[in-house]
C-alpha positions as CSV (number, residue, x, y, z in Angstrom):
1,M,-71.6,-220.2,4.4
2,T,-72.8,-217.9,1.6
3,V,-70.3,-216.2,-0.6
4,F,-70.7,-213.5,-3.2
5,V,-69.2,-214.3,-6.6
6,E,-68.4,-211.9,-9.4
7,T,-68.1,-212.2,-13.2
8,D,-64.8,-214.3,-13.2
9,F,-66.7,-217.1,-11.4
10,L,-69.7,-216.9,-13.8
11,L,-67.3,-217.0,-16.8
12,T,-65.6,-220.1,-15.3
13,I,-68.9,-221.9,-15.0
14,A,-70.2,-220.7,-18.4
15,K,-67.1,-221.9,-20.4
16,D,-66.6,-225.5,-21.4
17,D,-62.9,-225.6,-20.8
18,D,-61.9,-223.0,-18.2
19,W,-58.8,-223.9,-16.1
20,L,-60.6,-222.9,-12.9
21,Q,-63.9,-224.8,-13.6
22,E,-63.1,-227.7,-11.2
23,R,-62.3,-225.3,-8.4
24,A,-65.5,-223.3,-9.0
25,E,-67.6,-226.5,-9.0
26,E,-66.0,-227.4,-5.6
27,F,-67.2,-224.1,-4.2
28,I,-70.7,-224.7,-5.6
29,D,-70.8,-228.1,-3.9
30,E,-69.4,-226.7,-0.6
31,R,-71.1,-223.3,-0.2
32,E,-74.0,-221.3,-1.3
33,V,-73.0,-218.8,-4.0
34,V,-74.9,-215.7,-4.9
35,T,-74.2,-212.7,-7.2
36,S,-75.8,-209.5,-8.4
37,P,-77.5,-208.5,-11.7
38,F,-74.3,-206.4,-12.3
39,A,-72.3,-209.5,-12.7
40,Y,-74.7,-210.8,-15.3
41,L,-74.6,-207.5,-17.1
42,E,-70.8,-207.7,-17.3
43,L,-71.1,-211.3,-18.5
44,L,-73.4,-210.2,-21.3
45,I,-70.8,-207.7,-22.4
46,V,-67.8,-210.0,-22.3
47,L,-69.2,-213.2,-23.8
48,D,-68.9,-213.8,-27.5
49,P,-72.5,-213.8,-28.9
50,Q,-71.6,-216.3,-31.6
51,Q,-70.7,-219.0,-29.0
52,F,-73.7,-218.9,-26.6
53,D,-77.4,-219.1,-26.5
54,Y,-77.7,-216.3,-24.0
55,V,-81.3,-216.9,-22.9
56,R,-80.7,-220.6,-22.1
57,L,-77.2,-219.9,-20.6
58,F,-78.4,-217.2,-18.2
59,A,-81.5,-219.2,-17.1
60,N,-79.2,-222.2,-16.3
61,L,-76.6,-220.0,-14.5
62,L,-79.3,-218.3,-12.4
63,D,-80.2,-221.8,-11.1
64,I,-76.6,-222.3,-10.1
65,V,-75.6,-218.8,-9.1
66,P,-78.8,-216.9,-8.1
67,V,-79.2,-213.2,-7.5
68,S,-80.7,-211.9,-4.2
69,N,-84.4,-212.1,-5.0
70,E,-87.1,-212.9,-7.5
71,D,-87.3,-209.3,-8.9
72,E,-83.6,-209.3,-9.6
73,Q,-83.9,-212.6,-11.3
74,Q,-86.7,-211.3,-13.5
75,V,-84.5,-208.3,-14.4
76,V,-81.7,-210.6,-15.6
77,L,-84.0,-212.9,-17.5
78,K,-85.9,-210.0,-19.2
79,A,-82.7,-208.1,-19.9
80,V,-81.0,-211.1,-21.6
81,S,-84.2,-211.6,-23.7
82,Y,-84.1,-207.9,-24.8
83,F,-80.4,-208.2,-25.6
84,D,-81.1,-211.3,-27.6
85,D,-83.7,-209.3,-29.5
86,G,-81.1,-206.6,-30.4
87,M,-80.9,-204.1,-27.5
88,T,-77.6,-203.0,-26.1
89,P,-76.6,-204.6,-22.8
90,F,-77.1,-201.5,-20.8
91,D,-80.4,-200.5,-22.5
92,S,-81.7,-204.1,-22.0
93,F,-80.9,-203.9,-18.3
94,H,-82.5,-200.4,-17.9
95,A,-85.6,-201.6,-19.7
96,A,-85.9,-204.8,-17.7
97,T,-85.4,-202.9,-14.4
98,A,-88.0,-200.3,-15.2
99,E,-90.5,-202.9,-16.4
100,T,-89.9,-205.1,-13.3
101,R,-90.4,-202.2,-11.0
102,G,-93.5,-201.0,-12.8
103,L,-91.8,-197.7,-13.8
104,S,-91.7,-195.7,-17.0
105,I,-88.4,-194.8,-18.6
106,L,-87.8,-191.1,-19.2
107,S,-85.5,-191.2,-22.2
108,S,-84.9,-189.9,-25.7
109,D,-83.8,-193.5,-26.8
110,T,-86.5,-194.9,-29.0
111,A,-85.2,-198.5,-28.5
112,Y,-87.3,-198.7,-25.4
113,G,-90.4,-198.5,-27.5
114,E,-89.6,-201.9,-29.0
115,V,-89.9,-203.7,-25.7
116,D,-92.4,-203.9,-22.9
117,A,-91.0,-200.9,-21.0
118,D,-93.1,-197.8,-21.1
119,R,-91.0,-194.8,-22.5
120,L,-91.8,-191.2,-21.7
121,P,-90.1,-189.0,-24.3
122,L,-87.4,-186.8,-23.0
123,E,-87.3,-184.9,-26.2
124,P,-89.8,-182.0,-26.6
125,D,-93.1,-182.6,-28.4
126,T,-92.6,-181.2,-31.9
127,D,-96.4,-180.5,-32.3
128,E,-96.2,-177.6,-29.8
């Protein structure tokens, strides 16, 4: 039986000493667990950046708790890499989603120019 898990489950697996870790591991052994990129976004927001190597942690977690398809996995992996490079959690997921889908981002936020996402300026052209 496949079950959907949310951020509490991911936190339990990510931490070294969570009181629910043994129970979570039982579920991993007994059932197929899946989640969404939104759970990984929330995890990115709540984890202490000083305690974790995000890129490695998320790659390992995706092996244990996958998202629904390869595109969503690519979004999570790209987003955590962009976050690790200094983007905000939300901007990193927006950039990774647009890039994975082959879309440009219409935005005034110049942070998107620092990653592989193609930004179309929302602001007016000042040369006109």
